[in-house]
N, C-alpha and C positions, 0 to 999 in steps of 0.2 A: 855650945858651939866649940868645935875643935880649933885650937890654935896651931894650924899646920905650918910646917917649916919645909923649905926646899931640902930635898934629900931624903925625907921620910918616905917609908914604904906604906902604901895604902891599898885597900880594896874598895870597890864600888858595891854597896850592899845589894843593889838591884841588878847588877850585871856581873855575876860571878865568872862568866865565861871570858871576861876581859882579862882575867888573871891579875897578878900583882902589878901595882903601879908605883912609880916614883914621882913624888911631887917635884915639879920643875920650877914653878914660881907661884907666889901668892900675892894678889893685888886686891885688897878688900875681900869681896865674896868670890872673886874670880880665881880659881885654882887650876893651873895647867898641870896635867898629870900624864906621864908617858907610861901607858899600859903595855904589858907583854904581848897581848893578842889584839889590841885595838889601836895601838899607836898613841900619838899625842892628842889629848882631848882637853877642852876647856870645860870645867865643872863649875856650876853655880853652887857654892857652899851654902847659900841661903836656902836652897831647895834640897840638896843632897848632903847627908852627913857621911863623909868618907870614913871608913874604919881604918884606924891606924894599926899596922902590923908591927909588933915588937920583934926585932931581930933576935 
């Protein structure tokens, strides 16, 4: 399991067209991410492992 932090850049492995996302908040398995092309979305980290993008 990733230990995501607010401010990290991520991609959703199943939705590449959403573009790069920035983690807004992490509360348990609930990760809010603001994606370039999909806006702000709540991701269940128990079901989806977001890919961290190194700057």
